[in-house]
N, C-alpha and C positions, 0 to 999 in steps of 0.2 A: 504495499500500499505505498503512498505515492507524499511523503511527509507534508503539509500543509506550511509554505513560510510564516506567514501567522502564528500558526498554531505551534513551533517550534520558538518563534522570537517572543514570544510572550512571556514562557515558562524558562524567561534569562529574567524574571521582573518579578518581583515578590515583596510586598504588602498588608497592610491590614490598615482598618478602620472604623467607625462610626460613624454612620448618615444621620443620626440629629446628636441634638446637644440632653441628654436626661439624665441630668447633674440633678433634678428634684423630685425623681421616677423612682419609684423601687417595685418592679416588677421577679415576680419567683418565680422558672417555670417548675412544671410542677415532671419533668424526667430529663437524665440526662443523659449522655451516650459512656454506655456501657465494655464495648466491644466492634470493634469493627473490623471485619470481615471478606477477604478477598479472593474470588474464584480464577478462576481458566479453565475453559470451554467445563464448568458448574464443577471444575475439581477445589475443594479449598487448600491455599495455598498456601497464605499469610493470617495472620489475626493478628491486630492492637488490643490488648488491652487495660484500662483505666481506673486508677486509683482514686480518691479522694478524701481532703481530710478538710472539714473549713468549709467545704459546696465549691475549695479548687480541686481544682487534676496538681497529683503530690510528682506523679509518674504513670508514664506509659512504657509498657514493654511489649516491644514487637518481637513476637513469633512468626518462627517461616517454618515449612514441612521440609520432613529432609530425606525422602523417601517415605516410610510411613512412622517414620522419631518424629516430634518435633521440638525445635530448640532456641532454645532466646535468640536471638538477632539484634537488639537493640536497648538499651534502659535511656529513656530520656527521663529526667529527671527538672523538677520545675520551682525555682526560686522565687518566692514575692518580694520584694520590699520597694510599694509603693513607693515613687511612677514607673520605676524599674524591676520586669520583671525580667528573668534567665533562666533558661531552656537549656540541659549541660545534656548532651549526648554521650551516651555510652556503650563503647561497642568489648566484646572479649575478644580477650587474648590467653593463652592457655588455660581457660575455662574464668577467668578472671575478669571481671569492669576495668575496661580503663579508657581513662577521656576521648573523647575523639574531634568534640566540634560545638559548641554554642550558641544560641544566638541572643541579643540583649532585648528590649523592644523597651523604648522608654514614649512615655507618655506626655501631655499637657493638661493645663490645668483645667481644660474641659474633655480631657480622656479622649481625645484622640492623638494617635500615634505623630509622635517626631521623628523617630528616631529609630535607626535598625543598628544592629553593630556584629559582625559575624566569625568566629573566632575561629581555627586551627587548634590542635594545641600536637607539639611534639618537642622533641628538649625539656622534656618536664615540666614546660611552660606555655601559658596560651601568647599567641599571637594573630594579632587584626588584618584581616582576607580582606574585611568591604564592605563600604558605609551604608543605607540609602536615608538621606534625608526626606523630609513632607514637610511640605504648604500651601495649606488653609486658609482660603476665604469661602465667608460666611456659612463654616465645618463641612463645606463644599471639598475633596482635598483638588489642588487648582497645579501642583506642580511633583517630580521625587528629581532626586536627584540619586545618582549612582556613582561612589564615589570609590576609588581600587585602591590600596597599601603597598606602598614595597619597602618592603624588609620594616613592615612593622609599626612605621610610625612617620613616615612622609604618604598627603594621597594626593591623587591627578582624578582626576574626574575621564567615567565612564562611556556614561549616555545620562541622555534625560527626556522627563516627558510629561508634554504639558497635558490638562484635561482644558474643552473652552466646550460653554455653556450657554445657551439662548435661552432666558427666560427660566433658570434654574434647571435645568435638562440638555440633560450631555450632550454636542453636535459634531464634538471630534478628539480625536487623540491625535498629537504631533506627539515623533520619536525622531529624539536630534542626537545623535553621535559626535565628543571630542577629537576633532584634527591635532589637539595637542591644547596645552593646560588653559589656551584662553580665549581659544574658536572653536565653534562644535555649526554642523550642521544638519538641517533636515532634511533627514532618510530615507523616513518611513511615517505614513501617514494612516488614520482608518479615521473614514463620516458614518457617524450612528446615525444612522434615514427608520425613519418609525413608519411604514407601509401602511400597516393596522395595526387597531386597539391589542390584538391580539398578536402582533409582528413585529419585531429588530430586526437590524437589517444595519449589518456591522461592513461596512466597504474600505477591502484592505488595501495601497498603495503603495510601491517600491518604487525610489527612483533611478532612476537608469544611469550609465556613464553621461547619458544627453543631453542630463540634469533634467529628461520629462519623463511626466509620471505614469505608473503601468499597473493598470491596476491585475491582481495576485488572487483574491479571493476575494468570496462570497461568507458572508456567516448569516445563516436566520436562523433566530431565536426565536419560538415557538409557545403560546400562554395556555391556560384555560385555569378559568375564575383568579388570575389573576397569581398564577403558582409556575415557574417555569417547566416543560415537561420535553420536551427535546429542542438540539437543537445540532440543526447540517450544515456545513462546512464543503464548499464547492471550488473545484481551482479547477486552470486549464493543462492540461498536458502540455507540453514545449510542442513549438510550434502549431496549436491547432487556436481556435476563433468557439471552441468549444466549451459551457461549463458540467463538468463532470462534480456528481458528489466523491469526495473524497472519504467521506468521517461523519459517523452518529452518534448524539450521546445521549437517550432519556434518563429521565429523570422519574423518577413516583416516592408516593410517603403514602404515611400510614394512616389509622384513623385520629390524628393528631394534629397531623398537618405535618408532622416534623420528616424528612428528609429520609427513606423505607432502601430506598434501593435505583445504584446506578451502573446503566449499562452502555460501553463501549466496543462495538466489534462483539468478542467474542470473550471480554473482561466483563468483569460486575464486582463491586463494591457493595455491603449489607451492615448496614447501621442498626444495634442491636442497643439498648435503652433503659433505664431503672429509675426507679422511682426516685426522684431526689432534686436538686440545684443544683446544677454547675456551669462551668466555665466556658467548657473544651470550648466551641465553636470560632475562641476567641485566640486559637492555633489553629485550624482546621478548617482550611480551604479549601475544599473540594478538588482535593490533587490529581485527579481523573479526570479532570474536564478545563476541557477548551483555556480558560484562563489563568489556570495554573491559583495561584496567592495573591490576585489585585484586586485588592476585595471593595473598591472605592466601582470597577464596573458589574460583580456583584451586587451591590446594595443601588447602584441606578438602571439597573438591569433586570433588576430581582432575581439573581441567579441566587441558590439558595446556598450558603451552607451549609453549618447543620440546625440555627435557628438565628431569627438576626437576636441583633447586640440589644441589649439591657445594663443596666446598671446595677449591682447589688449593696447594698449596705454597705460595704468597705467600700462602693465607689471601685470595684473592678468592676468591666465589662462583663457579663456576662450570658449564656445564649435563654433565649426567652419560649 
């Protein structure tokens, strides 16, 4: 299967934010994610198990199937020191958990994500690799700047994403790459259109060597009762003017409106819940789907994560 350019490009970026300011609102959900199961050709091959303390995720154990046996593949540990949240990822070496990487989430006074820091662990210490900086206007994401670190101390910008709105509605996404430290170039753009009340289209364009825009992809998002139920991605074969369906994603919900299942080709993800309030949606961004972890697109286009964000009594973002 041909991999769509926009699909691969978007997966390079990652962010998380909240659509509204719920600072005066305390809403708790009745259920929280307990297990995420991944299947290939109906065979279960991976399972994420969540543990909570005081309604917050404290660890996630990822287990994978090795023939007939289940083995611990990864351990994610969560640390909370508001406004900073840290996730430390551990992997096994000689049957002992050892740190491999970590991500830090920094929030502002309105509980909007302002910075993300990415580290790798080697030589007995943490080394910063990347930073994502987020700018907002009226609580809507306006810009994301991606910075790379050299030798862990100096930074160089690598790319920028700008979000353009008309009457508070997302109409365009502009992607810039940096030629050097001080100059950048608009290389990609996504036009967002709304041809019907239950249909949104994303038209992806890339600038060619001659400086002209060429359309490389169409993404259709189909809704029912204001819930996303299907994403269809269309691309052109080399030398052809015909749009061909390249990828289809389907979304299914349980009787309580929670995301129950996602399908893409022969791969599926099943979400299982337990009674209780939790904050798993803050860290889980539908990693099977088109948009990876770009939460502003989920919010603006009503694409499900695990649930929508709210604030609990401790001012941490939680799933509704």
